[in-house]
DOVEX-303183 format. One record per residue: residue number from 1; residue in one letter; x, y, z of N, C-alpha, C in turn. Coordinates in steps of 0.001 Angstrom, whole numbers, plus 524288, in hexadecimal, padded with zeros to 5 digits. Example, Ala and Ser with C-alpha at 12.3 -4.5 7.8 and 13.67 -1.06 7.14 Angstrom:
- resi/resn/n.east/n.north/n.up/ca.east/ca.north/ca.up/c.east/c.north/c.up
- 1/A/83386/7E9C6/81E78/8300C/7EE6C/81E78/83390/7F31C/81E78
- 2/S/83232/7F736/81BA8/83566/7FBDC/81BE4/83264/8001E/81EBE
***
This chain:
- resi/resn/n.east/n.north/n.up/ca.east/ca.north/ca.up/c.east/c.north/c.up
- 1/M/80336/7FB43/80000/80000/80000/80000/80351/804E6/80000
- 2/L/80883/80452/80036/80BE7/808DC/80038/80B52/80C08/7FB43
- 3/G/809F2/8096F/7F6F8/80956/80C3C/7F212/804C4/80FEB/7F203
- 4/R/80145/80F89/7F5D1/7FCA1/812D8/7F5D4/7FD7A/817BB/7F91B
- 5/M/80257/8195F/7F9AF/80382/81DA6/7FD39/80418/822DE/7FA83
- 6/S/803E0/8231A/7F55F/804D3/82817/7F2C4/80240/82850/7ED72
- 7/F/8014C/82D20/7EBAC/7FF33/82DD6/7E675/80326/82C57/7E240
- 8/L/8080C/82BD7/7E398/80C15/82AE7/7DFBC/80D1D/82527/7DEBD
- 9/V/809D7/821C1/7E0DB/80A8C/81C2D/7DFFF/8071D/81A50/7DB8C
- 10/A/806F0/81537/7DAB6/80413/81314/7D64B/7FE4C/81448/7D68E
- 11/A/7FBA5/813C1/7D216/7F62C/8154D/7D1AB/7F297/812D2/7D5AA
- 12/P/7F2CA/80DA7/7D6AB/7EF53/80B60/7DA9D/7F00F/80DE8/7DFE9
- 13/A/7F4F3/80F26/7E134/7F5FB/8119D/7E63E/7F3A7/81705/7E66D
- 14/K/7F3D1/819C0/7E1FF/7F194/81F00/7E1DA/7EBD1/81ED4/7E342
- 15/N/7E91D/81ADD/7E155/7E38C/81A70/7E267/7E273/819D2/7E835
- 16/Y/7E5A0/816B2/7EAF3/7E4C1/815D9/7F07C/7E5C1/81AD1/7F396
- 17/I/7EA00/81D91/7F255/7EB1D/82265/7F51D/7E6F4/82671/7F3E9
- 18/K/7E52F/826B0/7EF0D/7E0FF/82A43/7EDAB/7DC27/82904/7F0D0
- 19/G/7DB2A/823F2/7F186/7D6B9/8225B/7F4AB/7D73F/82429/7FA43
- 20/L/7DBE4/823DE/7FC5E/7DCB6/825B7/801B2/7DBC7/82B89/80210
- 21/V/7DD76/82E4C/7FE02/7DC93/833ED/7FDF2/7D6C6/83507/7FE21
- 22/A/7D3E8/83297/7FA7F/7CE59/8338F/7FA2D/7CB87/83173/7FEE5
- 23/G/7CD53/82D08/800BE/7CA85/82A53/804CE/7CAE4/82C98/80A23
- 24/L/7CF4F/82F22/80B6A/7CF9C/83130/810B4/7D522/8322A/81257
- 25/V/7D89F/82EBE/8110A/7DD33/82E41/81448/7E1DB/83170/8128A
- 26/L/7E346/8317E/80D8F/7E849/833AD/80C25/7E7F0/83745/80772
- 27/V/7E83B/83C60/8084F/7E8D9/83FFD/80403/7EEB3/840AE/80341
- 28/L/7F0BA/83F02/7FED7/7F65A/83EE5/7FE11/7F83D/84391/7FAE9
- 29/V/7FCD2/84564/7FC3C/7FF95/8491A/7F8FA/802C6/845F1/7F522
- 30/L/8031E/847A1/7F04B/805F7/844BB/7EC58/80B6D/8436B/7EE4B
- 31/G/80CA4/83E6D/7EE23/811CE/83CC8/7EFBE/81245/83BB8/7F58F
- 32/A/80E37/83C85/7F87F/80E7F/83BAB/7FE23/80E6C/835DE/7FF60
- 33/C/810AA/8348D/803C3/810B6/82F20/80580/80C7E/82E5A/80993
- 34/V/80990/82A34/80902/8059A/828F0/80CDA/80771/82422/80FD0
- 35/P/808FF/824B7/814AF/80B1C/82047/8179B/8070E/81BF9/8185D
- 36/E/808E6/81733/81820/805AF/812B4/81961/807D1/81025/81E49
- 37/A/8047C/80D4F/820FD/8060E/80A9D/825C0/804EA/804CD/82535
- 38/V/80891/801A7/826D6/807D8/7FBFA/826AA/803DC/7FA3B/82AB5
- 39/H/803C2/7FCF1/82F25/80032/7FB8F/83365/7FC8B/80024/8349D
- 40/P/7F7D5/7FF1B/83677/7F42A/8034D/837CE/7F5C8/8061A/83CCA
- 41/L/7F394/80AAA/83D9C/7F4B3/80DB8/8424B/7F19E/80BC3/846F8
- 42/A/7EDA3/80899/84607/7EA66/80671/84A38/7EA8A/80085/84A07
- 43/D/7E9C7/7FE1A/84E74/7E96E/7F86A/84EBF/7E43D/7F6B9/84C5A
- 44/I/7E47F/7F401/84805/7DFC0/7F283/84538/7DC3A/7EF11/84887
- 45/E/7DE87/7EBC9/84BCC/7DB6C/7E853/84F13/7D801/7EB59/852EA
- 46/D/7D9BB/7F005/85466/7D6CC/7F33D/8581B/7D43F/7F7F3/85579
- 47/A/7D3F5/7F7DA/85053/7D207/7FC67/84D72/7CC4D/7FD92/84EBC
- 48/K/7CB32/8028A/84F42/7C5DF/80461/8501E/7C4E2/80928/84CB8
- 49/A/7C065/80947/84A3D/7BF0F/80DB2/846E9/7BE58/812A2/84A2A
- 50/D/7BF92/8170E/847DD/7BEBA/81C14/84A69/7B935/81DE6/84907
- 51/P/7B591/81DE7/84CB4/7B01C/81F3E/84B73/7AF74/824D7/84985
- 52/R/7B342/8282F/84A95/7B2DE/82D9A/848C3/7B33D/82DF7/842D1
- 53/L/7B574/829FE/8405D/7B62F/82A20/83AB8/7B1A4/827C3/837B7
- 54/T/7AE74/824B2/83A55/7AA49/821CC/837B3/7A6A2/8255F/834AB
- 55/G/7A589/823D7/82FCF/7A1D5/826D0/82CAD/7A45D/82987/82812
- 56/A/7A191/82D58/825F7/7A32B/82FF5/82123/7A61F/83503/8222D
- 57/W/7A9F3/83612/81ECA/7AD0E/83ADB/81EE9/7AD96/83CE6/8195A
- 58/F/7AEDF/841EA/81908/7AF3D/8445C/813DD/7B3AF/84850/813D7
- 59/A/7B665/848AD/80F5D/7BA97/84C88/80ED3/7BB73/84DCF/80917
- 60/H/7BDD3/85252/80818/7BFBF/853BA/802EA/7C59D/852E4/80309
- 61/I/7C79A/84F41/7FFCF/7CD28/84E03/7FFDB/7CF34/84DE6/7FA49
- 62/D/7D33C/850E5/7F95B/7D5F9/850B1/7F460/7D239/8513D/7EFC3
- 63/G/7CE78/854D7/7F03C/7CAD6/855D1/7EBFC/7C66F/851EE/7EB80
- 64/E/7C5D7/84E70/7EF5E/7C1B3/84A8C/7EF28/7BE44/84AD9/7F408
- 65/D/7B952/84969/7F352/7B5CC/848BE/7F7BE/7B660/8432C/7F9B8
- 66/V/7B7AE/84286/7FEAA/7B8BC/83D5D/800D4/7B4EF/83C22/80538
- 67/H/7B24B/837BB/804C7/7AEC8/835CC/808D5/7B148/830F3/80B3F
- 68/A/7B1CE/830E3/8105E/7B441/82C78/81309/7B09B/82A5D/81735
- 69/H/7AFB5/82550/8171D/7AC61/822BF/81AFD/7AFB7/81F10/81E4C
- 70/F/7AFAA/81FF1/8235F/7B270/81C9D/8270D/7AE8E/818A0/82939
- 71/V/7AFAF/813B4/82848/7AC14/80F87/829D0/7AEE2/80BD6/82D99
- 72/P/7ADB8/80C16/832A7/7B057/808A5/83668/7AEE6/802F0/83587
- 73/Q/7B2C0/7FF79/83649/7B1F5/7F9E6/83599/7B244/7F724/83AE3
- 74/S/7B00B/7F285/83B28/7AFD4/7EFAC/8401C/7B531/7EDE7/84200
- 75/D/7B909/7EDA0/83E7B/7BE3F/7EBE1/8400B/7C1C7/7F058/841CA
- 76/G/7BFA5/7F516/84231/7C2B6/7F985/843F7/7C4DE/7FCE1/83F98
- 77/W/7C4E1/7FACA/83AD7/7C686/7FDE9/83658/7C22E/801BE/834E5
- 78/T/7C387/805AC/831DE/7BFAD/80940/82FB9/7C05F/8096A/829D7
- 79/A/7BC35/80854/82701/7BC5E/808D6/82152/7BB97/80E9B/81FEC
- 80/I/7BE7D/8105E/81C0D/7BDDA/815B1/81A1B/7BC64/81556/81460
- 81/V/7B7A0/816CB/81329/7B5B9/816A1/80DC8/7B568/81C36/80BD0
- 82/T/7B836/81D58/807A1/7B85F/822B0/805B5/7B662/82309/80024
- 83/V/7B3DA/82751/7FF0F/7B20C/82877/7F9C3/7B3B3/82E0A/7F88B
- 84/S/7B642/82EC1/7F417/7B7FB/833FC/7F29B/7B5D7/83554/7ED3B
- 85/Y/7B4ED/83A67/7EC78/7B2D3/83C56/7E791/7B666/8409B/7E57B
- 86/R/7B77B/8405E/7E06F/7BAA9/8445C/7DDF9/7B7FE/849AB/7DE65
- 87/K/7BB1D/84DA6/7DE21/7B8FA/852EC/7DE7C/7B4FA/853E9/7DA2A
- 88/S/7B5E9/85189/7D59E/7B253/85234/7D13C/7AD33/84F5C/7D228
- 89/G/7AD50/84B71/7D5B1/7A897/84881/7D6DC/7A764/84431/7D2FD
- 90/D/7AAD1/84376/7CF13/7A9A1/83F96/7CB0C/7ABF7/83A3E/7CC27
- 91/S/7AEDE/839AB/7D06A/7B111/83492/7D1AC/7B295/8345F/7D76C
- 92/G/7B3B5/82FBC/7D935/7B532/82F10/7DEAB/7B75A/829A2/7DF80
- 93/E/7B86D/82847/7E459/7BA68/8231A/7E58B/7B950/821BB/7EB38
- 94/W/7B985/81CA2/7EC60/7B8DA/81AED/7F1C0/7BDAF/817D9/7F365
- 95/I/7BEE7/81847/7F865/7C368/8159F/7FAA9/7C1B0/81346/7FFDD
- 96/V/7C3EE/80ED4/8013C/7C2E1/80C73/80651/7C80F/80BAE/8092B
- 97/F/7C82D/80D6C/80E14/7CC9C/80C99/81180/7CAAE/809D9/8166D
- 98/R/7CE5C/8083D/819A4/7CD08/8069B/81EE6/7D152/808A1/8227B
- 99/M/7CFE8/80982/82758/7D3CA/80BB7/82AE7/7D290/80A36/83082
- 100/V/7D6A1/80A76/833B7/7D5F6/809F3/83956/7D811/80EEF/83BD2
- 101/P/7D51C/81143/83F69/7D6EB/81600/84203/7DA91/814B9/84685
- 102/A/7DD96/81889/8480E/7E120/817EB/84C89/7E151/81D14/84F80
- 103/R/7E0C4/81CB5/8549A/7E160/8213C/85801/7E699/820A1/85AC6
- 104/I/7EA5A/82405/8598B/7EF91/823BB/85BCF/7F0E3/82913/85E0D
- 105/G/7F1E4/82944/8631E/7F2A0/82E53/8659C/7ED9B/83166/8655B
- 106/N/7EDE7/83624/8635C/7E939/8396B/862CD/7E793/839FE/85D20
- 107/A/7E95D/83684/859D3/7E832/836F9/85440/7E596/8320C/85230
- 108/D/7E2A5/832A9/84DF3/7DFE4/82E5B/84B6E/7E251/82D41/8461D
- 109/Y/7E2B8/82838/844DE/7E517/82697/83FFA/7E1C9/82265/83D5A
- 110/M/7E2B3/821A5/8384A/7E050/81D67/83561/7E49F/81A43/832C3
- 111/S/7E3F6/8152B/83292/7E722/811C8/82F3D/7E396/81022/82AC8
- 112/V/7E48E/8123F/8261F/7E0EC/811B9/821BC/7E2F1/80DD0/81DC0
- 113/Q/7DF74/80A8A/81BD5/7E0B0/806E5/817A9/7DCF4/807A8/81319
- 114/F/7DF19/80781/80E5E/7DBF4/80795/809A9/7D95F/80247/808F5
- 115/V/7D46E/80231/80754/7D19C/7FD47/80678/7D01A/7FC9B/800BF
- 116/A/7CD69/80073/7FE7D/7CB92/7FFDC/7F919/7CA5D/8052B/7F6B9
- 117/Q/7CA92/8053F/7F194/7C965/80A05/7EEAF/7C6B7/808A3/7E991
- 118/D/7C200/80A9C/7E8B2/7BF3E/809F5/7E3BF/7BFF9/8049F/7E145
- 119/G/7BEA8/80091/7E42C/7BEED/7FB54/7E209/7C44B/7F8E5/7E20E
- 120/E/7C7FD/7FB42/7E4E1/7CD4B/7F920/7E52E/7CE77/7F784/7EACD
- 121/P/7CC74/7F315/7EC89/7CD66/7F173/7F1EF/7D30C/7EFC3/7F2C4
- 122/E/7D575/7F1D8/7F6C4/7DACA/7F046/7F823/7DBF6/7F262/7FD8D
- 123/K/7DC72/7EEF7/8014A/7DD7E/7F0BD/80693/7E33D/7F220/8073E
- 124/Q/7E428/7F67C/809A9/7E96F/7F82E/80AD5/7EB58/7F554/80FB9
- 125/K/7F031/7F390/80FB3/7F247/7F0BD/8142D/7F4F4/7F44D/81817
- 126/T/7F6D1/7F8C9/81645/7F946/7FC86/819CA/7F54A/800B3/81B3E
- 127/Y/7F70D/804C6/81DEB/7F381/808C8/81FED/7F592/80E37/81EB0
- 128/F/7F1EB/811DE/81E05/7F350/81759/81DB4/7F217/819D9/822FF
- 129/P/7F607/81BAC/825D1/7F4FE/81E49/82AD0/7F2F9/823CD/829EE
- 130/V/7EEA3/8250D/82C63/7EC13/82A19/82BB6/7EA5C/82C2C/83106
- 131/R/7EAAD/8312D/831AF/7E8BE/83395/8367F/7E370/8361A/8356A
- 132/Y/7DFEB/835E3/8393E/7DAFC/838B6/838AF/7D99A/83B57/83DD5
- 133/R/7D69C/83F84/83D60/7D4BD/84232/84217/7CF98/844E4/840DE
- 134/L/7CC79/84573/844CD/7C774/84822/84456/7C7EC/84D73/846F2
- 135/S/7C6E5/8518E/843F7/7C744/856D4/84617/7C28F/85802/84987
- 136/A/7C2DA/85C5E/84C3B/7BE9F/85DDF/84FC5/7B979/85EA8/84CE3
- 137/D/7B9CF/86025/847E5/7B4F6/86100/844ED/7B389/85C49/84196
- 138/G/7B5C5/857B6/842D6/7B416/852DD/84061/7B67E/85197/83B22
- 139/V/7BAD0/85412/839C8/7BD66/852EA/834D3/7C14E/84E7D/8359F
- 140/L/7C10F/84A8C/83246/7C4B7/8462E/83264/7C96D/847A3/82F0B
- 141/I/7CDDD/8486A/8318E/7D298/84A1C/82EDB/7D651/84577/82E7D
- 142/V/7D7DD/8442E/829BC/7DB36/83FAD/828C1/7E069/84195/8268F
- 143/S/7E4B8/83F72/82877/7E9D9/84117/826A4/7ED84/83C6E/8263F
- 144/R/7F197/83D03/82346/7F556/838CE/82267/7FAE0/83AA5/8238F
- 145/M/7FE76/836DE/823DF/803FA/83819/82474/80611/83A26/81F43
- 146/S/809F5/83D8C/81F92/80C9E/83F49/81ADE/8116B/83BE1/819FE
- 147/D/813AF/83C60/81577/81876/83989/81452/81CA5/83ACF/81860
- 148/E/81D18/83FD9/8198D/82126/84194/81D2F/8203C/83F90/822B6
- 149/T/81B6B/83FD5/82489/81A6F/83E1D/829EB/81AED/83836/82A75
- 150/A/8198A/83557/82654/81A23/82FA7/82685/81FE2/82E22/826D7
- 151/M/8231B/830A6/823AA/828B0/82F77/823C5/82B19/8311C/828F4
- 152/A/8295E/83596/82B00/82B67/83768/83004/829EE/833A6/83466
- 153/A/8252A/83184/83421/82371/82DCE/83824/826D1/828E7/83819
- 154/I/82818/82708/83373/82B67/82266/8330A/830EB/8239B/834F5
- 155/E/832DC/8282E/8339E/8380D/829B9/8357E/8381D/82A55/83B6E
- 156/A/83386/82BA7/83DA5/83326/82C61/8434E/83252/82743/84640
- 157/G/831E3/822F5/8435F/83177/81DF4/8460F/82CBC/81AAF/844CB
- 158/L/828E8/81CB3/841EB/82467/81986/84065/82642/81589/83C5D
- 159/P/825AD/81075/83D65/827A6/80C87/839B5/82541/80D2B/83445
- 160/G/8288F/80D10/8305F/826C1/80DAF/82B0A/82B3D/80E7E/8275E
- 161/S/829FA/80F5D/82267/82E00/81029/81E7F/82C48/8144E/81AA3
- 162/V/83021/816E9/8185F/82F30/81AD9/81467/83289/81995/80FAC
- 163/K/83011/818DF/80B45/832DB/817FC/80666/83278/81CEF/80328
- 164/K/836D3/81F99/8028D/836D4/8248C/7FFC9/83775/823AB/7F9EE
- 165/G/833EB/8260B/7F702/83419/8259F/7F158/83545/82AD8/7EEDE
- 166/K/835AD/82AD3/7E9BC/836E3/82FA3/7E6F1/8328F/833A0/7E770
- 167/W/82DB2/831B6/7E73F/82936/8353E/7E763/8263B/834EA/7EC84
- 168/I/825D9/83050/7EEB9/822DF/82FA7/7F383/825CE/82C19/7F741
- 169/N/82437/82C43/7FC0E/82634/828A3/7FFFD/821EF/824BE/80166
- 170/T/8236D/82017/802CC/81FC2/81C18/80486/820C5/81B04/80A45
- 171/T/81CD9/81BE4/80D77/81D6D/81B4E/8131D/819B4/81727/81522
- 172/V/81BC9/8137F/81821/81885/80F80/81A88/81A16/80EFA/82044
- 173/V/8163D/80F37/8239F/81729/80EBC/82939/81642/80912/82AC2
- 174/T/81A2A/806AC/82D18/819C8/80131/82E9F/818A7/80087/83473
- 175/A/817C8/804D3/8372E/816D1/804AD/83CD0/81224/80139/83E20
- 176/T/81285/7FE6F/8426B/80E12/7FB72/84456/80A00/7FF37/84686
- 177/T/80567/7FD2B/8479E/8014F/80077/849F0/80332/802D8/84F10
- 178/A/805DA/7FFD1/8523F/807DE/801CC/8573C/80BF6/80602/85662
- 179/Q/80F45/80566/85274/81347/80955/85157/810DF/80E58/84F3A
- 180/W/80CCA/80DCD/84C1D/809E3/81261/84A4F/807CF/8156F/84F00
- 181/A/80548/812B7/8528C/802F2/81544/85717/80711/81806/85A5C
- 182/E/80B7B/8157A/85B20/80FB1/817BE/85E40/811CC/81CB7/85BAE
- 183/F/8124B/81C8C/8568C/8145A/82112/853BE/8106B/8258E/853A7
- 184/L/80B7A/8244B/85293/80789/8285C/851F5/80631/82B14/85713
- 185/K/80671/8284B/85B63/804E2/82ABB/86052/808A1/82F0F/861F7
- 186/D/80D5D/82EFF/85FD4/8112A/83312/86110/811F6/836D8/85C88
- 187/S/80EA8/8366E/85887/80F3C/839B7/853E6/80B1C/83E09/853CC
- 188/N/80C40/84218/850DC/80886/84651/84FFC/80574/8450A/84B08
- 189/P/80074/84398/84B7F/7FD84/841EB/846D4/7FCF4/84635/842BF
- 190/D/7FCE4/84B28/8446F/7FC7C/84F73/840A8/80149/84FA9/83D2C
- 191/R/805C6/84E7C/83F5A/80A9E/84E93/83C52/80B6E/84991/83938
- 192/L/809CD/84526/83B6F/80AA5/84027/838E2/806E0/83F41/83459
- 193/F/80214/84163/834C1/7FE19/840E1/830A5/7FC7E/8465A/82ED2
- 194/P/7FFF2/84918/82C13/7FEF7/84E9B/82AE8/7FBB8/84FA9/82605
- 195/V/7FB01/84BBF/822AF/7F862/84CA5/81DAD/7F285/84BD2/81E44
- 196/E/7EFB5/8501A/81E9A/7EA0C/84FB8/81F5C/7E75F/84E6F/81A3E
- 197/I/7E411/84A74/81A5D/7E145/848BB/815BC/7DC65/84C0B/814D7
- 198/G/7D9CA/84D5B/818FE/7D511/85081/81888/7D182/84FB7/81D30
- 199/G/7CD84/852E1/81D71/7C9C1/8527B/821AE/7C49C/8503F/81FC9
- 200/F/7C2D4/84C05/8224F/7BDDA/84991/820FB/7B9AC/84B56/824CF
- 201/R/7B527/84C7D/822C3/7B0B3/84E1D/825F7/7AC29/84A5C/82526
- 202/R/7A8B6/84A4E/828E5/7A3E1/84754/8282D/7A0B0/849F0/823F3
- 203/P/79E6B/846F5/8205A/79B3D/8495E/81C44/79652/84BC7/81E98
- 204/P/7946E/84FE7/81C2A/78FA2/85258/81E29/78B0D/84EA5/81DA9
- 205/P/78746/84F09/82121/782A9/84B8F/820CC/77F90/84CC0/81BDE
- 206/P/77D04/848C9/819A3/779F2/849A9/814D5/7756D/84D56/815F0
- 207/R/77430/8505E/8120D/76FE4/8541A/81296/76AC2/851A7/810DB
***
């Protein structure tokens, strides 16, 4: 799944990253690296859905209208079903993810996996670490690590590797769930996850 970390990779990978952009998780800058994690930030065996996320959300992201539905599952995972529409309104796409939330220190995180896109089922084996928070006025703000902060975290002791390329870097965190927790509880989440994807709001009630 490392190939799905940038717009500069092969075409199938571009589709998955585009789906993440539209779906919720990762608005990428051209050439940016999106770190992947071998292990989730939360213990899957003890996973519990965050009830604050359940239901429908809406945002304008990268010129598209994005609708995201968080559907809690009985096993503690949360399915994320997203539908996006082009600005022109003449086309759109749907993406399915699944994630487990993690509360570490005073911050909330998601370990997100790609599941399927427009008839292309393929479960991701690794995870995209994402931070989320709910503002006082009810906005769901989602952010990701930058290339620089991911590399700095690994240099600071978070187990992982960085493969530097001519155009992009490939970063994979190999830390166990326990090592993630140990690292994150002493980290500043604003600095570690500085790239804000956007703010999601509850859709207005139908008239």
